[in-house]
TORKOL-304927 format. One record per residue: residue number from 1; residue in one letter; x, y, z of N, C-alpha, C in turn; chain. Coordinates in Angstrom, 1 decimal, decimal comma. Each point is the difference from the previous one (the first is absolute). Layout:
N
<NUM; A; <X; Y; Z>; <X; Y; Z>; <X; Y; Z>; A> ...
***
This chain:
51
<1; M; <29,0; -24,7; 11,9>; <-0,2; 1,4; 0,4>; <-1,0; 0,6; -0,9>; A> <2; S; <-1,0; 0,6; 0,5>; <-1,1; 0,6; -0,8>; <0,4; 1,5; -0,3>; A> <3; S; <-0,5; 0,4; -1,2>; <0,2; 1,4; -0,4>; <-1,0; 0,9; 0,7>; A> <4; P; <0,4; 1,3; 0,1>; <-0,9; 0,9; 0,7>; <-1,4; 0,1; -0,8>; A> <5; R; <-1,0; 0,2; 0,7>; <-1,4; 0,1; -0,6>; <-0,1; 1,3; -0,8>; A> <6; R; <-0,4; -0,1; -1,2>; <-0,1; 1,2; -0,9>; <-1,3; 0,7; 0,4>; A> <7; P; <0,0; 1,3; -0,1>; <-1,2; 0,7; 0,3>; <-1,1; -0,3; -1,0>; A> <8; P; <-1,3; -0,1; 0,4>; <-1,1; -0,3; -0,9>; <-0,1; 1,1; -1,0>; A> <9; V; <-0,4; -0,4; -1,2>; <-0,3; 1,0; -1,1>; <-1,3; -0,2; -0,5>; A> <10; G; <-0,6; 1,1; -0,6>; <-1,3; -0,1; -0,7>; <-1,1; -0,6; 0,8>; A> <11; G; <-0,6; -1,1; -0,6>; <-1,1; -0,6; 0,7>; <0,3; -0,6; 1,3>; A> <12; Q; <1,3; -0,5; 0,1>; <0,4; -0,6; 1,3>; <0,0; 1,1; 1,1>; A> <13; A; <0,4; 1,2; -0,3>; <0,0; 1,0; 1,1>; <-1,4; 0,4; 0,4>; A> <14; R; <-0,9; 0,1; -1,0>; <-1,4; 0,2; 0,3>; <-0,6; -1,1; 0,8>; A> <15; A; <0,3; -1,2; -0,3>; <-0,5; -1,1; 0,7>; <0,5; 0,0; 1,4>; A> <16; E; <1,2; 0,3; 0,2>; <0,6; 0,1; 1,4>; <-0,6; 1,1; 0,8>; A> <17; R; <-0,3; 1,1; -0,6>; <-0,6; 1,1; 0,7>; <-1,5; -0,4; 0,4>; A> <18; T; <-0,7; -0,6; -0,9>; <-1,3; -0,5; 0,3>; <0,0; -1,0; 1,1>; A> <19; R; <0,9; -1,0; -0,1>; <0,1; -1,0; 1,1>; <0,3; 0,6; 1,3>; A> <20; N; <0,9; 0,9; 0,1>; <0,4; 0,7; 1,2>; <-1,2; 0,8; 0,6>; A> <21; A; <-0,8; 0,7; -0,9>; <-1,1; 0,7; 0,5>; <-1,1; -0,9; 0,6>; A> <22; V; <-0,2; -1,2; -0,7>; <-1,0; -0,9; 0,6>; <0,4; -0,6; 1,3>; A> <23; I; <1,3; -0,3; 0,1>; <0,5; -0,6; 1,3>; <-0,1; 1,1; 1,1>; A> <24; D; <0,4; 1,2; -0,3>; <0,0; 1,1; 1,0>; <-1,5; 0,2; 0,4>; A> <25; E; <-0,9; 0,0; -0,9>; <-1,4; 0,2; 0,4>; <-0,6; -1,1; 0,8>; A> <26; T; <0,5; -1,3; -0,4>; <-0,5; -1,1; 0,8>; <0,4; 0,1; 1,4>; A> <27; V; <1,3; 0,4; 0,2>; <0,5; 0,1; 1,4>; <-0,8; 1,1; 0,7>; A> <28; R; <-0,2; 1,2; -0,6>; <-0,8; 1,1; 0,6>; <-1,4; -0,5; 0,3>; A> <29; C; <-0,7; -0,7; -0,9>; <-1,3; -0,5; 0,3>; <0,0; -0,9; 1,2>; A> <30; I; <0,9; -0,9; 0,2>; <0,0; -0,9; 1,1>; <0,3; 0,8; 1,3>; A> <31; L; <0,9; 1,0; -0,1>; <0,3; 0,8; 1,2>; <-1,1; 0,9; 0,4>; A> <32; E; <-0,7; 0,6; -0,9>; <-1,1; 0,9; 0,3>; <-1,3; -0,7; 0,2>; A> <33; E; <-0,3; -1,1; -0,6>; <-1,3; -0,6; 0,0>; <0,0; -1,4; 0,6>; A> <34; G; <1,1; -0,5; 0,4>; <0,1; -1,3; 0,6>; <0,2; -1,1; -1,1>; A> <35; F; <0,0; -1,2; 0,5>; <0,4; -1,1; -0,9>; <-1,2; -0,7; -0,7>; A> <36; A; <-1,2; 0,6; 0,2>; <-1,1; -0,6; -0,9>; <0,4; 0,1; -1,4>; A> <37; P; <-0,1; -1,1; -0,7>; <0,6; 0,1; -1,4>; <-0,5; 1,1; -0,8>; A> <38; P; <0,9; 1,0; -0,3>; <-0,5; 1,1; -0,9>; <-0,1; -0,5; -1,4>; A> <39; S; <-1,0; 0,5; -0,7>; <-0,2; -0,4; -1,4>; <1,1; 0,6; -0,9>; A> <40; V; <0,2; -0,7; -1,1>; <1,0; 0,4; -1,0>; <-0,4; 1,4; -0,5>; A> <41; R; <-1,3; 0,1; -0,2>; <-0,6; 1,3; -0,6>; <0,3; 1,1; 1,0>; A> <42; H; <-0,2; -0,2; 1,2>; <0,3; 1,1; 1,1>; <1,4; 0,4; -0,1>; A> <43; I; <0,9; -1,0; 0,0>; <1,5; 0,3; 0,0>; <0,4; 0,7; -1,3>; A> <44; T; <-0,4; -0,5; -1,1>; <0,3; 0,6; -1,3>; <-0,5; 1,4; -0,1>; A> <45; D; <-1,2; 0,3; 0,5>; <-0,6; 1,4; 0,0>; <0,9; 0,9; 0,9>; A> <46; R; <0,4; -0,5; 1,1>; <0,9; 0,8; 0,9>; <1,4; 0,2; -0,6>; A> <47; A; <0,5; -1,0; -0,8>; <1,3; 0,1; -0,6>; <-0,1; 0,8; -1,3>; A> <48; G; <-1,2; 0,3; -0,5>; <-0,1; 0,8; -1,2>; <0,4; -0,8; -1,2>; A> <49; V; <-0,3; -1,3; 0,0>; <0,3; -0,8; -1,2>; <-1,3; -0,8; -0,3>; A> <50; T; <-0,1; -0,5; -1,2>; <-1,2; -0,7; -0,5>; <0,3; -1,5; 0,1>; A> <51; W; <-1,1; -0,7; 0,2>; <0,1; -1,5; 0,1>; <-0,7; -0,6; -1,2>; A> 
***
């Protein structure tokens, strides 16, 4: 039996927010612009994070 997942703290929480923002913007790019491979730079700019 596994224990419940603990909420992320500190750097883990920030990393999770960044990861979620990048995933969300990747999906938005594909939906809005099609599946031509969007660049990482384009996605991170839209997500408001640095690469």
